[in-house]
C-alpha positions in Angstrom: -9.4 -11.4 -6.7 -9.6 -7.6 -6.6 -6.7 -5.6 -5.5 -6.8 -4.3 -1.9 -4.4 -1.8 -0.5 -4.1 -0.5 3.1 -2.6 2.9 3.6 -1.3 3.9 7.0 -0.6 7.5 7.8 0.7 8.8 11.1 1.8 12.1 12.6 4.3 11.6 15.4 6.2 14.1 17.4 9.6 13.2 18.8 11.6 15.4 21.2 15.4 15.8 21.0 16.5 12.4 19.6 18.7 10.6 17.1 16.5 7.8 15.9 18.4 6.9 12.8 22.1 8.0 12.2 24.1 8.6 9.1 27.7 7.6 8.6 28.9 10.6 10.7 26.6 9.8 13.6 24.2 12.7 12.9 20.4 12.2 12.4 19.5 11.5 8.9 18.0 14.3 6.9 16.5 15.1 3.5 15.6 18.2 1.5 11.9 18.4 0.6 10.0 21.4 -0.4 13.3 23.2 -0.6 14.2 23.0 3.0 16.0 20.5 5.2 13.8 17.9 7.0 14.5 15.4 9.7 14.3 11.9 8.3 14.0 8.3 9.5 14.8 5.7 6.9 12.3 3.1 5.9 14.7 0.3 6.8 15.0 1.6 10.4 11.3 1.6 10.9 10.7 -1.8 9.3 13.3 -3.2 11.6 11.6 -1.7 14.6 8.3 -3.1 13.4 9.8 -6.6 13.1 11.3 -6.3 16.6 7.9 -5.2 17.9 6.4 -8.5 16.7 8.8 -10.4 18.9 9.0 -8.0 21.9 5.3 -7.8 22.3 4.4 -11.4 21.2 2.1 -10.2 18.6 2.7 -13.5 16.6 3.6 -17.0 17.5 7.3 -18.0 17.0 6.2 -20.3 14.1 4.8 -17.3 12.3 8.1 -15.4 12.3 11.5 -15.8 10.6 15.1 -15.1 11.1 17.3 -12.9 8.9 21.0 -13.9 9.1 24.2 -14.8 7.2 24.6 -17.7 9.7 22.1 -20.0 8.1 24.3 -23.0 8.5 24.6 -22.5 12.2 20.9 -21.8 12.6 19.9 -24.9 10.7 22.5 -27.0 12.6 21.0 -26.0 15.8 17.5 -26.9 14.6 18.8 -30.3 13.5 20.2 -30.9 16.9 17.0 -30.0 18.5 15.3 -32.8 16.6 18.1 -35.3 17.1 20.7 -34.7 19.8 22.4 -38.0 19.1 24.0 -36.7 15.9 26.6 -34.4 17.6 27.5 -30.8 16.7 29.9 -31.5 13.9 27.6 -33.9 12.1 24.7 -31.5 12.4 26.8 -28.7 10.9 27.8 -30.9 7.9 24.3 -31.8 7.2 23.2 -28.2 7.5 25.8 -27.0 5.1 24.9 -29.6 2.4 21.1 -28.9 2.7 21.7 -25.1 2.5 23.7 -25.5 -0.7 21.0 -27.8 -2.1 18.5 -24.8 -1.9 20.9 -22.9 -4.3 22.3 -20.6 -1.7 26.0 -20.1 -1.8 28.0 -20.3 1.4 31.6 -19.5 2.1 33.8 -19.2 5.1 34.4 -15.4 5.7 38.0 -14.5 5.0 38.6 -12.8 8.3 37.4 -15.9 10.2 39.4 -18.2 7.9 42.5 -16.1 8.7 41.7 -16.3 12.5 41.5 -20.1 12.2 45.0 -20.2 10.9 46.1 -18.5 14.1 44.6 -21.3 16.2 40.9 -20.2 16.4 38.3 -23.0 16.0 37.4 -23.9 12.4 34.6 -21.5 11.4 31.3 -22.4 9.7 30.5 -21.2 6.2 28.1 -18.4 5.9 25.9 -16.8 3.2 27.4 -13.7 1.5 24.4 -11.7 2.5 21.5 -11.8 5.0 19.1 -14.6 4.2 15.5 -14.5 5.5 14.1 -17.9 6.4 10.8 -18.8 8.2 10.8 -21.0 11.2 8.8 -23.6 9.3 11.2 -23.5 6.4 14.1 -24.2 8.8 12.1 -27.0 10.3 11.5 -28.5 6.8 15.1 -28.3 5.9 16.1 -29.9 9.2 13.7 -32.8 8.5 15.2 -33.2 5.0 18.7 -33.3 6.4 17.8 -35.9 9.0 16.1 -38.1 6.2 19.4 -38.2 4.5 21.7 -38.3 7.6 23.2 -41.6 6.7 24.7 -40.3 3.4 23.6 -36.7 2.8 25.6 -36.1 -0.4 24.1 -39.2 -2.0 20.6 -38.2 -0.7 20.8 -34.8 -2.3 22.1 -36.2 -5.6 18.6 -37.4 -6.1 16.9 -34.8 -8.2 13.6 -35.1 -6.3 15.3 -34.5 -2.9 17.3 -31.5 -4.3 14.1 -30.0 -5.7 12.5 -30.5 -2.4 15.1 -28.4 -0.7 14.3 -25.5 -3.0 10.6 -26.1 -2.6 10.9 -26.0 1.2 12.7 -22.7 1.1 10.0 -21.2 -1.2 6.8 -22.3 0.7 5.3 -21.7 4.1 6.6 -18.2 4.3 6.5 -16.5 7.8 4.4 -13.3 8.3 7.5 -11.1 8.3 8.8 -12.5 5.0 5.4 -12.2 3.5 5.2 -8.6 4.6 8.7 -7.3 4.0 9.8 -9.6 1.3 13.0 -11.5 0.6 15.7 -10.9 -2.0 17.9 -13.9 -2.8 20.6 -12.9 -5.3 21.9 -16.4 -5.9 18.4 -18.0 -6.3 16.1 -15.4 -7.6 13.2 -17.8 -8.1 12.8 -18.1 -4.3 12.8 -14.4 -3.8 9.6 -12.9 -2.3 8.0 -9.7 -3.4 7.2 -7.5 -0.4 3.6 -6.8 0.5 4.6 -3.7 2.4 6.2 -0.5 1.2 7.4 1.9 3.9 8.2 5.5 3.1 11.1 7.4 4.8 9.5 9.4 7.6 10.2 13.1 7.2 9.4 16.1 9.4 6.4 18.2 8.3 8.5 21.3 8.9 12.0 22.6 8.5 14.4 20.9 10.9 18.0 21.7 11.9 20.5 19.4 13.5 21.9 20.5 16.8 24.8 19.3 19.0 24.8 18.4 22.6 28.2 19.1 24.3 28.6 16.7 27.3 31.2 16.0 29.9 31.6 13.0 32.1 33.2 13.1 35.5 35.6 10.4 36.7 34.3 9.1 40.1 37.8 8.5 41.3 39.2 12.0 40.4 40.8 14.0 43.2 41.0 17.7 43.8 44.4 17.6 42.3 43.0 16.2 39.1 40.5 18.9 37.9 38.5 18.6 34.7 36.2 16.0 33.1 37.1 12.4 32.6 35.6 12.6 29.1 34.1 15.2 26.8 32.2 14.8 23.5 29.3 15.8 21.4 26.1 14.1 20.3 24.0 15.4 17.3 20.2 15.4 17.6 17.1 17.0 16.3 13.4 17.1 17.2 10.5 16.8 14.8 6.9 16.2 14.0 7.2 13.3 11.5 4.8 12.2 8.8 5.0 8.5 8.5 3.5 6.3 5.7 3.2 2.7 4.8 1.3 0.9 2.1 0.2 -2.7 2.5 -0.9 -4.7 -0.6 -3.4 -7.2 1.0 -3.8 -9.3 -2.2 0.1 -9.6 -2.4 0.2 -10.7 1.3 -2.5 -13.3 0.6 -0.3 -14.7 -2.3 2.8 -14.6 -0.2 1.3 -16.5 2.8 -0.4 -19.0 0.5 -1.5 -22.0 2.6 -2.8 -21.1 6.0 -0.3 -21.5 8.9 -2.7 -24.0 10.6 -4.5 -26.8 8.9 -7.9 -25.9 10.4 -8.1 -22.3 9.2 -8.9 -20.7 5.9 -6.2 -18.7 4.1 -8.0 -15.4 5.0 -7.4 -16.0 8.7 -3.5 -15.7 8.7 -3.9 -12.6 6.4 -6.1 -10.8 8.9 -3.7 -11.8 11.7 -0.8 -10.5 9.7 -2.6 -7.2 8.8 -3.4 -6.6 12.5 0.1 -7.4 13.6 1.6 -5.1 11.0 -0.7 -2.2 11.9 0.0 -2.7 15.7 3.7 -2.9 15.1 4.0 -0.1 12.6 2.0 2.4 14.7 3.5 1.5 18.0 7.2 0.8 17.3 10.1 3.2 17.5 13.6 2.9 16.2 16.0 2.5 19.1 18.9 4.8 17.9 20.4 6.6 21.0 17.2 5.7 22.9 19.1 5.4 26.2 20.6 8.8 25.7 17.4 10.7 24.8 14.5 8.5 26.2 12.4 9.7 23.3 9.5 7.3 23.9 6.5 8.7 22.0 3.4 7.5 20.2 1.7 9.0 17.2 -0.5 12.0 17.7 -2.8 10.9 14.9 -3.2 7.8 12.7 -5.3 7.6 9.6 -5.9 4.2 7.9 -7.4 3.9 4.4 -8.6 0.7 2.8 -8.6 1.1 -1.0 -9.3 -0.9 -4.1 -7.5 1.5 -6.5 -3.9 2.2 -5.6 -1.8 3.4 -2.6 -1.8 7.2 -2.0 0.7 9.0 0.2 -0.4 12.4 1.6 3.2 13.7 1.9 2.4 16.4 -0.6 0.3 18.2 2.1 3.6 19.2 3.6 5.6 20.1 0.5 5.1 23.7 1.8 6.7 23.2 5.2 4.5 23.8 8.3 5.8 27.1 9.8 4.9 26.5 13.5 4.2 30.1 14.0 2.0 29.4 17.0 4.7 27.4 18.7 4.0 23.9 17.6 3.5 21.8 14.4 0.8 19.1 15.2 -2.2 21.4 14.9 -1.3 22.9 11.6 -0.1 19.4 10.2 -3.5 17.9 11.2 -5.3 20.8 9.5 -3.3 20.3 6.4 -4.0 16.6 6.3 -7.7 17.2 6.9 -7.9 19.6 3.9 -5.6 17.6 1.6 -7.2 14.2 1.9 -10.7 15.0 0.7 -9.3 17.3 -2.0 -7.1 14.6 -3.6 -9.7 11.9 -3.3 -12.3 14.2 -4.9 -9.9 15.1 -7.8 -9.1 11.5 -8.6 -12.4 9.9 -7.7 -11.1 7.6 -5.0 -13.4 8.3 -2.1 -16.4 6.0 -2.9 -14.4 2.7 -2.6 -12.4 3.8 0.4 -12.9 2.9 4.0 -11.3 5.3 6.5 -10.5 5.1 10.2 -8.9 7.7 12.5 -7.2 7.4 15.9 -6.1 10.7 17.4 -5.2 12.3 20.7 -5.3 15.9 21.9 -7.1 19.1 20.8 -4.5 19.8 18.1 -5.8 16.9 15.9 -9.5 17.8 16.1 -9.8 18.5 12.4 -8.9 14.9 11.5 -12.0 13.6 13.3 -14.1 14.3 10.2 -11.8 12.5 7.8 -13.2 9.0 8.6 -14.7 6.8 11.4 -13.1 7.9 14.7 -12.0 5.1 17.0 -11.5 5.3 20.7 -8.3 3.2 21.1 -5.6 1.4 19.0 -7.3 -1.8 19.8 -10.6 -0.6 18.4 -8.8 0.6 15.3 -7.0 -2.6 14.7 -10.2 -4.7 15.2 -12.2 -2.4 12.8 -9.6 -2.6 10.1 -9.0 -6.3 10.6 -12.7 -7.0 10.2 -13.0 -4.8 7.1 -10.0 -6.6 5.5 -11.6 -10.0 6.3 -14.9 -8.9 4.8 -13.2 -7.7 1.6 -11.4 -11.1 1.3 -14.4 -13.2 1.9 -16.8 -11.1 -0.3 -14.7 -9.6 -3.1 -16.4 -6.9 -5.1 
């Protein structure tokens, strides 16, 4: 089938905040266009998007996965859900054998093993790194374990059963695995290429990190005990961010493979995944220091492009930083985008095969209204893009 790419661009203003910290606790930054910019890492926003899937129930539990080192514990719990008569210890033994049959290496962490020597309970082995498994993969591995419960070692010595363990781990991927990929260092042939690439969000303007000096009063202090109970500082910045993500729809289709439900075509879960990703990426927000700053904002403008050529970021529109001479950055950033988008598409001949939708709020984003089809709400945007993706999949050019 033809290649199909979905580009998502957003301008989002956040007030004083610390969305994504570095190793010193300060907001992450980057130098772009010769000046320091506020930055939010791609990993932080991908995590926020995945959490949004769960928090807002955008997808059924069966369409999502879990990323953890504690794969033995997770599988043992699923085995017990299917057969409570086994007992916890037996379920854990079955889980450990089946996990190893997939090719994953598991070990007891040294610190937990040392704690066990001091009288702590015997710890379960864990993977050496985070492993992403779908709910249906965990179900399949649990059934395989129960099929060989009488003698799991002998059961998995059968080459067909051992091969089945690896096959289960490499089929029926969840939506979040299909979107964000899975790297398995020990068993590279069950790794999954991500369908989504997320750029580090950066401010469209120069941004400086500031510090908030705070004090906290001890409620039980007396007049004879003047002064604060605690003092400290918190670093923060504020910014209008340019956010970008590229979704390879054809890669998503390949990753999802068989439909999640027997009665639906393969294109249906792809559309559902695309709509969930758009909703989650646009609406989510990393939660760093959220209780301290309460920086709950939504994008001022969203531009979605459906292409058949290649992904294109518009970050170069802000290589010369927005100055904010009029007291803000959204208006000038919107004007920059509105000028840059048609220029680069004209220069590289990408406009004819591209569908464009715009969602915006406020007078400052007016210039973006002419970039594409303007939608009234996020729901309208999601529905329009989802339908366009379905049409492209069902009637490839």
